[in-house]
Short mmCIF file of the C-alpha atoms (twelve columns), coordinates in Angstrom:
data_MODEL
# 
_entry.id   MODEL 
# 
loop_
_atom_site.group_PDB 
_atom_site.id 
_atom_site.type_symbol 
_atom_site.label_atom_id 
_atom_site.label_alt_id 
_atom_site.label_comp_id 
_atom_site.label_asym_id 
_atom_site.label_seq_id 
_atom_site.Cartn_x 
_atom_site.Cartn_y 
_atom_site.Cartn_z 
_atom_site.pdbx_PDB_model_num 
ATOM 1   C CA . UNK A 1   -6.165  -85.196 65.417  1 
ATOM 2   C CA . UNK A 2   -6.599  -86.337 61.372  1 
ATOM 3   C CA . UNK A 3   -4.978  -89.433 62.470  1 
ATOM 4   C CA . UNK A 4   -6.460  -90.482 65.068  1 
ATOM 5   C CA . UNK A 5   -9.841  -89.690 63.185  1 
ATOM 6   C CA . UNK A 6   -8.226  -92.640 60.570  1 
ATOM 7   C CA . UNK A 7   -7.421  -94.618 63.565  1 
ATOM 8   C CA . UNK A 8   -10.544 -94.957 65.211  1 
ATOM 9   C CA . UNK A 9   -12.981 -94.528 62.684  1 
ATOM 10  C CA . UNK A 10  -16.365 -92.195 62.104  1 
ATOM 11  C CA . UNK A 11  -18.256 -93.906 64.717  1 
ATOM 12  C CA . UNK A 12  -15.120 -93.860 67.268  1 
ATOM 13  C CA . UNK A 13  -14.638 -89.860 67.137  1 
ATOM 14  C CA . UNK A 14  -16.785 -89.170 69.765  1 
ATOM 15  C CA . UNK A 15  -14.704 -91.156 71.869  1 
ATOM 16  C CA . UNK A 16  -11.269 -90.256 70.837  1 
ATOM 17  C CA . UNK A 17  -11.850 -86.222 70.827  1 
ATOM 18  C CA . UNK A 18  -13.461 -86.674 74.452  1 
ATOM 19  C CA . UNK A 19  -9.920  -88.388 75.373  1 
ATOM 20  C CA . UNK A 20  -8.218  -86.001 73.710  1 
ATOM 21  C CA . UNK A 21  -9.952  -83.255 75.153  1 
ATOM 22  C CA . UNK A 22  -9.099  -85.096 78.626  1 
ATOM 23  C CA . UNK A 23  -5.577  -85.108 77.596  1 
ATOM 24  C CA . UNK A 24  -5.461  -81.200 76.614  1 
ATOM 25  C CA . UNK A 25  -7.202  -80.049 79.941  1 
ATOM 26  C CA . UNK A 26  -4.861  -82.140 82.132  1 
ATOM 27  C CA . UNK A 27  -1.757  -80.718 79.716  1 
ATOM 28  C CA . UNK A 28  -3.187  -77.158 80.795  1 
ATOM 29  C CA . UNK A 29  -4.092  -77.299 84.150  1 
ATOM 30  C CA . UNK A 30  -0.648  -79.113 85.828  1 
ATOM 31  C CA . UNK A 31  1.232   -78.706 83.335  1 
ATOM 32  C CA . UNK A 32  3.964   -75.621 81.944  1 
ATOM 33  C CA . UNK A 33  5.333   -74.306 79.063  1 
ATOM 34  C CA . UNK A 34  9.100   -74.701 78.652  1 
ATOM 35  C CA . UNK A 35  11.643  -73.979 75.551  1 
ATOM 36  C CA . UNK A 36  13.037  -77.725 75.607  1 
ATOM 37  C CA . UNK A 37  15.776  -78.152 72.833  1 
ATOM 38  C CA . UNK A 38  15.099  -74.690 71.249  1 
ATOM 39  C CA . UNK A 39  11.144  -75.520 70.779  1 
ATOM 40  C CA . UNK A 40  8.178   -74.443 72.995  1 
ATOM 41  C CA . UNK A 41  6.932   -77.731 74.402  1 
ATOM 42  C CA . UNK A 42  5.001   -78.419 77.943  1 
ATOM 43  C CA . UNK A 43  6.091   -80.474 81.549  1 
ATOM 44  C CA . UNK A 44  4.054   -82.133 83.981  1 
ATOM 45  C CA . UNK A 45  6.215   -82.041 87.467  1 
ATOM 46  C CA . UNK A 46  5.570   -85.730 89.202  1 
ATOM 47  C CA . UNK A 47  6.342   -84.244 92.215  1 
ATOM 48  C CA . UNK A 48  4.799   -81.138 94.343  1 
ATOM 49  C CA . UNK A 49  4.108   -79.074 92.028  1 
ATOM 50  C CA . UNK A 50  0.934   -81.325 90.468  1 
ATOM 51  C CA . UNK A 51  -0.444  -80.451 94.193  1 
ATOM 52  C CA . UNK A 52  -0.560  -76.699 94.257  1 
ATOM 53  C CA . UNK A 53  -3.483  -74.913 93.648  1 
ATOM 54  C CA . UNK A 54  -3.129  -70.757 93.292  1 
ATOM 55  C CA . UNK A 55  -3.128  -68.969 96.745  1 
ATOM 56  C CA . UNK A 56  -4.726  -66.016 95.668  1 
ATOM 57  C CA . UNK A 57  -4.306  -62.263 97.355  1 
ATOM 58  C CA . UNK A 58  -0.520  -63.280 98.309  1 
ATOM 59  C CA . UNK A 59  -1.759  -66.135 99.930  1 
ATOM 60  C CA . UNK A 60  1.064   -68.358 98.367  1 
ATOM 61  C CA . UNK A 61  2.745   -70.810 101.354 1 
ATOM 62  C CA . UNK A 62  5.608   -72.220 98.807  1 
ATOM 63  C CA . UNK A 63  7.335   -70.982 95.382  1 
ATOM 64  C CA . UNK A 64  10.120  -67.965 96.531  1 
ATOM 65  C CA . UNK A 65  8.877   -64.839 97.771  1 
ATOM 66  C CA . UNK A 66  7.099   -61.822 95.776  1 
ATOM 67  C CA . UNK A 67  4.814   -59.132 96.394  1 
ATOM 68  C CA . UNK A 68  3.362   -60.073 92.786  1 
ATOM 69  C CA . UNK A 69  -0.540  -60.496 93.617  1 
ATOM 70  C CA . UNK A 70  -3.349  -61.201 90.764  1 
ATOM 71  C CA . UNK A 71  -4.651  -58.247 92.194  1 
ATOM 72  C CA . UNK A 72  -1.288  -55.878 91.893  1 
ATOM 73  C CA . UNK A 73  0.135   -56.877 89.014  1 
ATOM 74  C CA . UNK A 74  -0.055  -54.654 85.255  1 
ATOM 75  C CA . UNK A 75  -2.295  -56.861 83.101  1 
ATOM 76  C CA . UNK A 76  -0.522  -54.421 80.567  1 
ATOM 77  C CA . UNK A 77  3.675   -54.902 81.755  1 
ATOM 78  C CA . UNK A 78  4.935   -58.630 82.010  1 
ATOM 79  C CA . UNK A 79  7.800   -58.058 84.751  1 
ATOM 80  C CA . UNK A 80  10.743  -58.473 84.094  1 
ATOM 81  C CA . UNK A 81  12.268  -61.151 85.773  1 
ATOM 82  C CA . UNK A 82  9.413   -63.293 84.396  1 
ATOM 83  C CA . UNK A 83  9.844   -62.576 80.788  1 
ATOM 84  C CA . UNK A 84  11.020  -65.482 78.892  1 
ATOM 85  C CA . UNK A 85  9.923   -64.550 75.236  1 
ATOM 86  C CA . UNK A 86  13.558  -64.177 74.108  1 
ATOM 87  C CA . UNK A 87  15.020  -66.802 76.192  1 
ATOM 88  C CA . UNK A 88  17.492  -68.770 73.917  1 
ATOM 89  C CA . UNK A 89  18.501  -71.925 73.537  1 
ATOM 90  C CA . UNK A 90  20.958  -72.969 76.080  1 
ATOM 91  C CA . UNK A 91  21.498  -76.821 76.008  1 
ATOM 92  C CA . UNK A 92  23.208  -77.049 80.140  1 
ATOM 93  C CA . UNK A 93  19.381  -75.733 81.104  1 
ATOM 94  C CA . UNK A 94  17.867  -77.857 78.863  1 
ATOM 95  C CA . UNK A 95  20.015  -81.121 80.621  1 
ATOM 96  C CA . UNK A 96  19.074  -79.938 83.660  1 
ATOM 97  C CA . UNK A 97  15.454  -78.471 83.440  1 
ATOM 98  C CA . UNK A 98  14.436  -80.261 85.854  1 
ATOM 99  C CA . UNK A 99  17.107  -79.357 88.730  1 
ATOM 100 C CA . UNK A 100 16.529  -75.646 87.833  1 
ATOM 101 C CA . UNK A 101 12.674  -75.983 88.194  1 
ATOM 102 C CA . UNK A 102 12.854  -77.362 91.094  1 
ATOM 103 C CA . UNK A 103 15.209  -75.030 92.432  1 
ATOM 104 C CA . UNK A 104 14.672  -71.598 94.151  1 
ATOM 105 C CA . UNK A 105 11.238  -72.716 95.729  1 
ATOM 106 C CA . UNK A 106 10.994  -73.151 99.025  1 
ATOM 107 C CA . UNK A 107 8.319   -73.258 102.241 1 
ATOM 108 C CA . UNK A 108 7.437   -69.082 102.770 1 
ATOM 109 C CA . UNK A 109 6.111   -70.146 106.240 1 
ATOM 110 C CA . UNK A 110 5.328   -72.949 107.973 1 
ATOM 111 C CA . UNK A 111 3.027   -75.473 106.410 1 
ATOM 112 C CA . UNK A 112 1.546   -77.807 108.790 1 
ATOM 113 C CA . UNK A 113 -0.040  -81.325 108.147 1 
ATOM 114 C CA . UNK A 114 -3.721  -81.172 106.699 1 
ATOM 115 C CA . UNK A 115 -2.918  -77.230 105.090 1 
ATOM 116 C CA . UNK A 116 -3.311  -76.761 101.638 1 
ATOM 117 C CA . UNK A 117 0.407   -76.011 99.711  1 
ATOM 118 C CA . UNK A 118 -0.365  -72.957 97.394  1 
ATOM 119 C CA . UNK A 119 1.894   -70.836 95.074  1 
ATOM 120 C CA . UNK A 120 2.038   -67.935 93.013  1 
ATOM 121 C CA . UNK A 121 0.907   -68.858 89.505  1 
ATOM 122 C CA . UNK A 122 1.510   -65.571 88.402  1 
ATOM 123 C CA . UNK A 123 5.531   -67.063 88.514  1 
ATOM 124 C CA . UNK A 124 5.171   -69.465 86.104  1 
ATOM 125 C CA . UNK A 125 3.956   -66.834 83.566  1 
ATOM 126 C CA . UNK A 126 6.532   -66.123 81.316  1 
ATOM 127 C CA . UNK A 127 5.557   -64.939 77.854  1 
ATOM 128 C CA . UNK A 128 4.044   -61.335 76.691  1 
ATOM 129 C CA . UNK A 129 1.425   -62.869 74.617  1 
ATOM 130 C CA . UNK A 130 -0.095  -64.436 77.065  1 
ATOM 131 C CA . UNK A 131 0.556   -62.030 80.306  1 
ATOM 132 C CA . UNK A 132 -3.196  -60.275 80.547  1 
ATOM 133 C CA . UNK A 133 -4.720  -63.617 80.131  1 
ATOM 134 C CA . UNK A 134 -3.172  -64.906 82.559  1 
ATOM 135 C CA . UNK A 135 -3.874  -62.244 84.983  1 
ATOM 136 C CA . UNK A 136 -8.096  -61.294 84.121  1 
ATOM 137 C CA . UNK A 137 -8.144  -65.405 84.626  1 
ATOM 138 C CA . UNK A 138 -6.614  -65.545 87.994  1 
ATOM 139 C CA . UNK A 139 -8.924  -62.813 89.135  1 
ATOM 140 C CA . UNK A 140 -11.623 -64.201 87.657  1 
ATOM 141 C CA . UNK A 141 -10.902 -67.394 89.909  1 
ATOM 142 C CA . UNK A 142 -9.975  -65.537 92.734  1 
ATOM 143 C CA . UNK A 143 -12.594 -63.320 92.766  1 
ATOM 144 C CA . UNK A 144 -14.956 -66.512 92.327  1 
ATOM 145 C CA . UNK A 145 -16.466 -66.161 89.134  1 
ATOM 146 C CA . UNK A 146 -14.580 -68.321 87.084  1 
ATOM 147 C CA . UNK A 147 -12.742 -71.744 87.288  1 
ATOM 148 C CA . UNK A 148 -9.931  -73.284 86.194  1 
ATOM 149 C CA . UNK A 149 -9.239  -75.720 83.351  1 
ATOM 150 C CA . UNK A 150 -8.994  -78.886 85.604  1 
ATOM 151 C CA . UNK A 151 -12.391 -77.579 87.056  1 
ATOM 152 C CA . UNK A 152 -14.100 -76.410 83.958  1 
ATOM 153 C CA . UNK A 153 -13.225 -79.949 82.209  1 
ATOM 154 C CA . UNK A 154 -14.750 -81.953 85.235  1 
ATOM 155 C CA . UNK A 155 -18.069 -80.207 85.027  1 
ATOM 156 C CA . UNK A 156 -18.419 -80.544 81.228  1 
ATOM 157 C CA . UNK A 157 -17.731 -84.074 81.296  1 
ATOM 158 C CA . UNK A 158 -20.608 -84.294 84.074  1 
ATOM 159 C CA . UNK A 159 -23.238 -83.047 81.243  1 
# 
């Protein structure tokens, strides 16, 4: 960010921060974390994942079958099958990350033309340190008491 401030100068800092905020919202709203080359990184899928929303209370129609929902998830315990906290670096996985992330997901029931595609965002959670926050955020959104990252950013831009 400091190099961006130097590049745009004092007068352009508001615009630069606004653009960086938009990029951060886009990455957080549409991206997912992974351990690329042994380091945590963010990726944004250019396929179907970008067009999905969370299916509240088990209404996902795409992904893989899981009985876990934002309402029955234990906020204190990340399910073992989702835990990627101590995943070792794997060069084979890294070289085939797109195929790994795209495999295993399928339609859970027939999706008719015009139907919205829902997945279970909890399936993309994988770190103990963020589990409680992710579950509570989804509970708030599903109860209509909170907004997702993209909606929050769009509302802020309107002000």
